[in-house]
C-alpha positions in Angstrom: 120.5 119.1 95.1 117.8 117.1 95.9 118.2 113.6 96.9 115.8 110.9 96.8 116.5 107.4 99.4 114.5 104.8 98.0 113.4 103.0 101.6 110.7 101.0 100.9 111.9 97.4 100.3 111.3 94.3 102.8 113.8 91.9 104.4 112.6 88.6 102.2 114.9 87.8 100.6 117.4 87.9 104.0 115.4 85.7 105.9 114.2 89.0 108.2 110.8 90.0 109.6 111.1 94.0 109.4 112.9 95.9 106.4 116.5 94.8 106.7 117.1 98.7 105.9 116.5 98.5 110.8 118.8 95.0 110.5 122.5 96.4 112.1 125.9 96.8 110.1 128.6 97.0 113.2 126.2 98.1 115.6 123.8 100.1 113.7 120.9 99.9 112.0 121.8 100.2 107.9 119.9 102.6 107.0 121.5 105.2 109.0 125.4 104.4 107.4 123.5 105.4 104.2 121.9 108.9 105.0 125.3 109.4 107.0 127.9 108.4 102.9 124.8 111.0 101.4 125.6 114.0 103.9 129.0 113.7 103.0 128.0 115.4 99.7 127.7 119.1 100.2 125.7 119.5 96.1 123.1 117.5 98.5 120.9 119.7 100.7 117.9 118.0 101.1 117.1 114.4 101.7 113.2 112.7 101.1 113.0 108.9 102.3 110.6 107.2 100.3 109.5 104.5 102.9 106.5 102.2 104.2 104.4 104.3 107.1 105.3 100.1 108.6 108.7 101.0 108.7 108.6 104.7 109.6 108.9 105.9 113.0 111.5 103.4 113.0 113.9 104.6 110.2 113.5 108.0 111.3 114.6 107.1 115.4 117.7 105.2 113.9 119.0 108.4 111.7 118.6 110.8 115.0 118.7 114.6 114.1 120.3 115.2 111.1 121.6 118.0 110.0 120.4 118.8 106.4 116.6 119.1 105.7 115.2 115.4 105.8 111.3 114.1 104.5 109.9 111.1 105.5 107.6 110.4 102.1 105.2 107.1 102.0 106.0 104.9 99.3 104.5 102.3 97.1 103.9 98.6 96.2 106.6 98.7 94.0 110.2 100.2 94.2 109.3 102.3 90.4 105.9 103.5 92.3 107.4 104.4 95.5 110.0 106.4 93.8 107.1 107.7 91.8 105.5 109.4 94.2 109.0 111.2 95.5 109.6 112.8 92.8 105.8 114.0 92.6 106.5 115.1 96.3 108.5 117.9 94.3 106.2 119.6 91.7 105.7 122.7 94.1 108.7 123.7 94.3 111.1 121.7 91.7 114.7 121.0 91.6 116.8 121.1 88.6 118.2 118.0 89.0 117.5 114.6 90.8 119.5 111.9 92.6 117.6 108.7 93.3 119.6 106.2 95.7 118.6 102.9 96.9 119.3 102.5 101.0 120.9 99.4 100.4 124.1 100.8 99.5 125.5 102.3 102.5 128.4 103.1 101.2 128.7 105.1 98.4 131.3 108.3 98.7 131.5 111.9 97.5 134.0 111.0 94.4 131.3 108.9 92.9 128.2 111.2 92.9 130.4 113.7 92.3 131.3 112.3 89.2 127.4 111.5 88.1 126.9 115.8 88.9 129.2 115.7 86.4 127.7 113.6 84.2 124.9 115.2 84.2 126.4 119.0 82.9 125.5 116.6 79.0 122.8 114.0 80.4 119.6 113.9 80.9 120.9 110.9 83.3 124.2 109.4 84.6 124.9 106.3 86.6 127.2 105.3 88.1 128.8 101.6 86.7 131.0 98.7 86.4 132.3 97.4 83.7 131.6 93.3 83.9 134.6 91.1 84.2 133.1 87.9 84.9 132.4 85.4 81.6 128.8 84.7 81.2 126.4 82.1 80.0 123.3 81.2 78.7 121.7 78.3 80.2 118.5 76.1 79.5 117.8 73.9 82.1 120.9 73.7 83.5 123.2 73.3 80.0 125.0 76.2 78.6 123.7 77.2 75.1 126.8 79.8 74.8 128.9 82.2 76.0 127.7 86.0 76.9 129.8 88.9 74.7 130.7 90.8 78.0 132.3 93.5 76.0 129.1 95.8 76.3 127.5 95.0 79.2 128.2 97.1 83.1 126.8 96.7 86.5 125.1 99.4 87.5 124.8 101.2 90.9 122.8 104.0 92.4 122.2 106.9 93.0 120.7 107.6 89.8 120.5 111.4 88.5 118.8 113.2 86.6 117.5 116.5 85.0 114.1 116.6 87.8 111.1 117.2 85.0 112.7 114.7 82.4 112.7 111.8 85.0 109.0 112.3 86.8 107.8 112.8 82.7 109.5 109.6 82.4 108.6 108.0 85.1 104.9 109.0 84.9 105.1 107.2 81.4 106.1 104.3 82.7 103.7 103.9 86.0 103.4 99.7 86.2 105.7 98.8 83.6 107.5 97.0 86.0 111.2 98.6 85.3 114.2 97.6 87.6 115.6 100.9 87.7 115.3 104.9 86.7 117.9 104.3 84.1 115.6 101.8 82.7 112.4 104.5 83.0 114.8 106.8 81.3 115.7 104.7 78.4 112.3 104.0 77.4 111.0 107.0 76.7 114.3 107.7 74.8 116.7 109.8 77.7 120.0 109.9 77.1 122.2 108.5 79.9 125.4 108.7 80.3 127.5 105.8 82.4 130.1 107.0 85.3 132.9 105.0 87.3 130.9 103.1 89.4 132.5 101.7 92.2 132.8 98.1 93.6 132.7 99.0 97.3 129.5 100.5 96.8 127.9 96.9 97.1 124.0 96.5 97.5 123.5 94.4 100.9 120.4 91.9 99.7 121.6 88.6 101.5 121.9 88.3 105.0 125.8 86.6 103.8 126.3 90.2 102.4 126.1 92.0 106.0 128.8 89.5 106.5 130.9 90.5 104.1 130.9 94.1 104.7 131.4 93.5 108.5 134.3 91.9 107.9 138.5 92.7 109.0 140.5 94.5 106.3 
């Protein structure tokens, strides 16, 4: 199983002056935790880090010695373009299936990865997700319009798994559309994407307060 880690973001929403993946979490760069988490899955035999060359030396230094094959891939201007570049990198020796993971999710565990892979047995794609439990409101100019039915709404996470040739073709077809995750790319071309149980611990580090929360005891 091949894993692509999307690591070409920035620290703008965190007010950081560098890629947020290099910021410390419990004394180690965030990206190091993400790769360590991925390495717990014995099914993963190869890891591609898709990032910006300006971060290449620091990110690879932060990872140290990784026992599984690890390759650096130059990312693009957007997440979608970066993932497409990562998928194209695999064309010379295409895998049957591929996982795509956001580097800013450092707490993924082996059980979640297994559930995604199991979902791929019967679908073109599988993504972990959690049902929405909060009450949702549609708002215009600061005033509530209506309460939104949450019964069919899920919060989607990564890693997201796909059959390689199908997700590559989907990304090629959706190039330039600026979709927010790979499941949306798959949906765009009509691929069947299954939902599997996500994990509330598999949070995405987006803002500075997210880092602080993860370091709180208990």
